[in-house]
C-alpha positions in Angstrom: 177.2 31.6 249.0 174.8 34.3 250.9 174.2 33.4 254.4 171.3 33.4 256.8 171.8 33.0 260.6 168.7 31.4 262.4 168.6 33.0 265.9 166.5 32.9 269.1 166.2 31.5 272.6 166.3 27.8 273.1 163.4 25.4 272.3 161.3 27.7 270.1 161.9 25.7 266.7 165.3 27.0 265.3 166.7 23.5 264.5 163.2 22.4 263.4 163.4 25.4 260.9 166.7 24.5 260.0 165.7 21.0 259.2 162.6 21.9 257.6 164.5 24.4 255.2 167.6 22.2 254.5 166.2 18.7 254.8 169.3 18.1 257.3 169.2 15.8 260.1 170.1 18.3 263.0 169.3 16.8 266.6 166.2 18.3 268.0 165.2 17.9 271.8 163.2 19.5 274.3 165.9 21.0 276.2 168.4 24.3 276.0 171.6 23.9 274.3 170.5 21.2 271.9 172.6 22.9 269.3 176.1 23.5 270.9 178.1 24.1 267.7 176.9 26.1 264.5 175.2 23.9 262.1 175.8 24.9 258.2 173.6 23.5 255.4 172.3 24.7 251.8 168.9 25.9 251.7 167.4 27.2 248.8 165.5 30.5 247.7 163.0 30.1 244.7 162.1 32.3 241.6 160.3 31.7 238.5 162.6 30.3 236.0 162.5 31.9 232.4 162.5 28.5 231.3 158.3 28.2 230.8 158.3 31.7 229.3 160.8 31.0 226.8 159.2 27.6 225.9 163.0 25.7 226.6 164.1 22.8 228.9 167.0 24.3 231.1 169.9 22.3 232.4 171.0 23.9 235.6 174.4 23.4 237.0 174.4 25.7 240.3 170.7 25.2 241.0 167.7 23.3 240.5 164.6 23.6 238.5 161.3 22.2 239.5 158.4 22.9 237.2 159.5 26.2 236.2 160.6 27.1 239.5 164.5 28.1 240.0 166.0 26.8 243.5 169.1 28.6 244.2 171.2 27.8 246.9 172.2 29.7 250.1 173.9 28.9 253.3 171.7 28.5 256.6 173.4 28.6 259.9 171.7 27.6 263.1 173.7 28.8 265.9 173.3 28.0 269.6 170.1 29.4 271.6 170.4 32.6 273.3 169.6 33.4 276.6 169.5 36.8 278.7 172.9 38.1 279.3 174.4 36.5 276.6 176.5 39.6 275.8 178.0 39.4 279.3 179.2 35.6 278.3 176.3 34.1 280.0 175.0 30.5 278.6 177.0 30.2 275.1 176.8 34.0 274.5 180.0 34.9 273.0 180.0 31.9 271.0 176.4 32.4 269.9 177.1 36.1 268.8 180.4 35.4 267.2 178.7 32.6 264.7 175.6 35.1 264.2 177.9 37.7 262.7 178.8 35.6 260.0 175.7 36.0 258.3 174.3 38.9 256.2 170.6 38.5 257.6 169.2 37.2 260.7 165.9 35.4 261.0 164.7 35.4 264.6 162.3 32.4 265.3 160.2 33.0 268.1 157.6 30.7 269.8 154.3 32.7 268.9 152.3 30.4 271.1 153.9 31.7 274.5 154.8 28.3 275.6 158.4 28.8 276.5 159.6 31.4 279.1 162.3 33.8 278.6 165.3 31.1 279.4 163.6 28.4 276.9 162.0 26.3 279.3 158.6 24.7 278.7 155.3 26.4 280.3 151.9 26.7 280.1 150.8 27.8 276.4 149.9 31.5 276.4 151.4 32.0 279.3 154.4 33.8 277.9 154.5 37.0 276.1 156.8 36.4 272.7 157.0 40.2 272.5 159.5 39.9 275.5 161.7 37.6 273.4 162.2 39.8 270.5 163.0 42.6 272.8 165.7 40.9 274.5 167.3 39.1 271.5 167.7 42.6 269.7 169.0 44.0 273.2 171.7 41.3 273.6 173.0 41.8 270.1 173.1 45.7 270.5 174.8 45.6 273.6 177.5 42.9 272.6 178.5 45.1 269.7 178.3 48.2 271.7 180.8 46.2 274.0 183.1 45.8 271.3 182.4 49.5 270.0 183.2 51.1 273.5 186.3 49.1 274.2 189.1 51.4 274.9 186.6 54.3 273.7 188.6 57.1 275.3 192.1 56.2 273.8 190.4 55.7 270.2 189.1 59.1 270.4 192.4 60.8 271.3 194.2 58.4 268.4 191.6 59.9 265.9 192.2 63.4 266.9 195.9 63.3 267.2 196.4 61.3 264.0 193.7 63.2 262.1 192.0 59.6 261.3 188.5 59.2 259.9 186.4 57.9 262.7 184.1 55.9 260.2 187.5 54.1 259.6 188.3 53.4 263.2 185.0 52.3 263.9 185.2 49.8 260.9 188.5 48.4 262.2 186.9 47.9 265.8 184.2 45.8 264.5 186.7 44.0 261.9 185.3 40.1 261.6 181.5 41.2 262.0 181.0 41.6 258.2 180.1 45.1 258.4 181.0 47.4 255.8 182.3 51.0 256.3 179.4 52.2 254.0 177.0 50.7 256.8 179.1 52.6 259.3 178.9 55.9 257.6 175.0 56.0 256.8 174.5 54.9 260.2 176.1 58.0 261.6 174.3 60.2 259.8 171.2 60.1 262.5 173.5 61.0 265.4 175.4 64.1 266.6 178.1 64.3 264.2 180.8 65.5 266.9 182.5 62.1 267.8 184.0 63.8 270.8 180.7 64.5 272.4 179.6 61.1 272.2 178.3 59.2 275.5 177.1 55.7 276.0 173.5 56.6 274.6 175.2 58.0 271.5 177.0 54.7 270.6 174.0 52.6 271.9 172.3 54.2 269.1 174.9 54.2 266.4 174.8 50.3 267.3 171.5 50.3 266.6 171.6 52.1 263.5 174.5 49.9 262.1 172.6 46.6 262.8 169.6 47.8 261.1 171.6 48.7 257.9 174.0 45.8 257.9 172.5 43.3 259.5 168.7 43.2 259.0 166.3 40.9 260.9 163.0 39.2 260.4 160.8 37.3 262.6 159.4 34.0 262.1 156.4 33.4 264.5 156.9 29.6 264.9 154.1 27.3 266.3 151.4 29.6 264.4 149.2 26.7 264.1 148.7 26.5 268.0 145.4 28.4 269.4 147.3 30.8 271.5 149.5 32.1 268.6 146.8 33.9 266.6 146.4 36.9 269.0 150.1 36.8 269.7 151.2 37.4 265.9 148.8 40.4 265.4 150.5 42.1 268.3 153.6 41.1 266.9 152.9 42.5 263.2 151.5 45.7 264.9 155.0 46.5 266.7 157.5 45.2 264.2 158.1 44.9 260.5 159.2 41.8 258.5 157.1 39.2 260.6 156.2 35.8 258.8 153.7 33.5 260.4 155.2 29.8 260.5 155.1 26.1 261.2 158.3 24.1 261.0 156.9 21.0 261.9 154.2 21.3 259.4 156.9 22.0 256.8 158.9 18.9 258.1 156.0 16.7 257.7 155.0 18.0 254.3 158.7 17.6 252.9 158.9 13.9 254.4 155.8 12.9 252.8 156.8 14.5 249.5 160.2 12.4 249.5 158.3 9.2 250.5 156.1 9.9 247.1 153.0 10.3 249.1 152.2 13.6 248.2 153.2 16.4 245.8 154.7 19.4 247.6 157.0 22.2 246.7 158.3 24.5 249.6 156.3 27.6 249.6 153.1 26.2 247.9 149.9 26.7 249.7 148.7 23.3 249.0 149.9 20.0 248.1 148.3 16.9 246.4 147.9 13.2 248.0 149.1 11.0 245.6 148.9 7.8 247.2 145.8 8.0 250.1 145.8 4.1 250.3 149.2 4.2 252.2 148.3 6.7 254.4 147.1 6.0 257.6 143.8 7.7 259.2 146.1 9.6 261.6 148.3 10.7 258.9 145.5 11.8 256.4 144.1 13.8 259.6 147.4 15.7 260.0 147.5 16.6 256.5 144.3 17.9 256.6 145.1 19.9 259.8 148.1 21.5 258.2 146.1 22.5 255.2 143.3 23.9 257.1 145.3 25.6 260.2 148.4 26.6 258.1 148.3 26.6 254.4 144.8 27.9 254.1 145.2 30.3 256.7 148.5 31.8 256.3 149.1 30.7 252.5 152.1 28.8 253.1 153.8 27.0 256.4 156.2 30.1 256.2 159.5 28.5 256.0 160.1 29.1 252.3 158.8 32.6 252.8 161.1 33.7 255.1 164.2 32.4 253.1 162.7 34.5 249.9 162.0 37.2 252.0 165.4 37.6 253.7 167.3 37.4 250.5 165.1 39.1 248.0 163.5 41.8 250.5 165.6 42.6 253.3 169.3 42.1 251.2 167.5 43.4 247.7 168.7 40.6 245.8 167.8 39.9 242.2 168.4 36.6 239.9 170.1 37.0 236.6 171.2 34.1 234.2 174.5 34.6 232.2 174.7 32.8 229.0 177.2 32.6 226.1 174.9 32.1 223.3 172.0 34.7 223.6 170.1 33.1 221.0 169.9 29.6 222.4 170.4 30.7 226.0 173.2 28.2 226.3 176.8 28.1 227.8 179.7 27.0 225.7 178.6 23.2 226.5 175.2 23.5 225.4 173.5 23.7 228.8 170.0 26.1 228.9 170.1 28.6 231.3 172.7 27.0 233.2 173.4 29.4 235.9 171.0 31.7 238.0 173.3 34.2 240.2 172.0 36.2 243.0 173.3 39.6 243.0 172.3 43.2 244.5 169.7 45.2 242.7 171.4 48.1 241.0 174.1 45.7 239.8 175.7 46.1 236.4 176.9 43.6 233.6 180.6 44.0 234.4 179.8 43.2 238.3 177.9 40.0 237.0 181.0 39.2 234.7 183.2 39.2 238.2 180.9 37.3 239.7 180.8 34.5 237.0 184.6 34.4 236.7 187.3 37.2 237.6 189.1 36.7 234.2 185.7 37.2 232.4 185.5 40.3 234.8 189.0 41.7 233.6 188.1 41.0 229.7 184.6 42.3 229.7 183.8 44.4 226.7 179.9 44.9 226.6 177.1 42.9 227.3 173.9 41.7 225.5 170.2 41.3 226.5 169.2 37.7 225.3 165.5 38.5 225.2 165.8 41.5 222.8 169.2 40.4 221.2 170.2 44.2 222.0 173.6 45.3 223.5 173.3 47.0 226.8 176.2 49.1 228.1 178.5 48.3 231.1 176.4 50.4 233.4 173.2 49.0 232.5 171.3 48.1 235.6 170.3 44.6 235.4 166.6 43.6 236.4 165.3 40.5 237.9 165.3 37.2 235.5 167.5 39.1 232.9 169.5 36.7 230.5 172.7 38.3 229.6 175.5 37.3 227.3 178.7 38.6 228.4 181.0 39.5 225.4 184.8 39.5 226.6 188.4 40.4 224.8 190.0 37.4 223.3 
């Protein structure tokens, strides 16, 4: 299952983001280090399901379909809050960074209202610049990884020369356990001095930054976007950084809970909700819902929580969804389930790679594939498209 890490300093709403995305009951409190261990839970990304287009009723096995929206599971990791000096072991630094590296993409939750200082302590709204939080987190991660790369660097360089080793492979071995591929390192090296014998500290730091941008892309969730001091800060953040999503985790929690109670009809990511039982809502609850609609949904198009998950998986990690079936005419598996599985895989993947994701035996016996929409055979190197329905033909 693809993993996304929720990162950031204490007290900015990381656990609220996690709860709203996963409906988990992680402890929330207004003090640093509420989250001590990494919490993990299943969240979902959402795509249009082909069922409506095809006029069929689907029977999902590995996912959920709600009114033509396919909810596909991913794993969300909520890690301990980061403080300055984490790469030197301050706070829960080393543990935080170890947990963080499990994920393929980072969501950096910040307090866009500027009501928490650099340590995560509450301050007057607007008195802290959230841009500092973004800079410090990126620097902590870079310097932590630089520390790993630079460890015994002189000895490693000598070994590469003496044994005629590949410097990319040596760097890859140094970063073992971080989930970084050797291809990421090779790409990251292209923009720095090719002569590794002449690398200084700044070269290794630049290499580290390049590796992280390629292997561990980061997006910024500007939480508490509904507060008055947030709007101008969000504009400034968007001017300096890509991949910024305004959000209100507390609003998402309120809407999800109201939906679960049957008081409203709401699907994560929507820009509206429908009140089903107004007579069961108090005046304060109705005012709160009106506030969310006006200050979050109308203003930003959603609470930002589902947008962040979708953006991380589909944009930063460049994944698509493909539906493998056995019967290309009925869109079913061998048990008659219609569109049973939605599979997340990288853009550019082919049917053989899809076959291996379904099961290693199916990959080993792969012959060719059929596009269920056209009933046409496709080659093993056909580039799968988002929403494809594919029947995999295997040897007996």
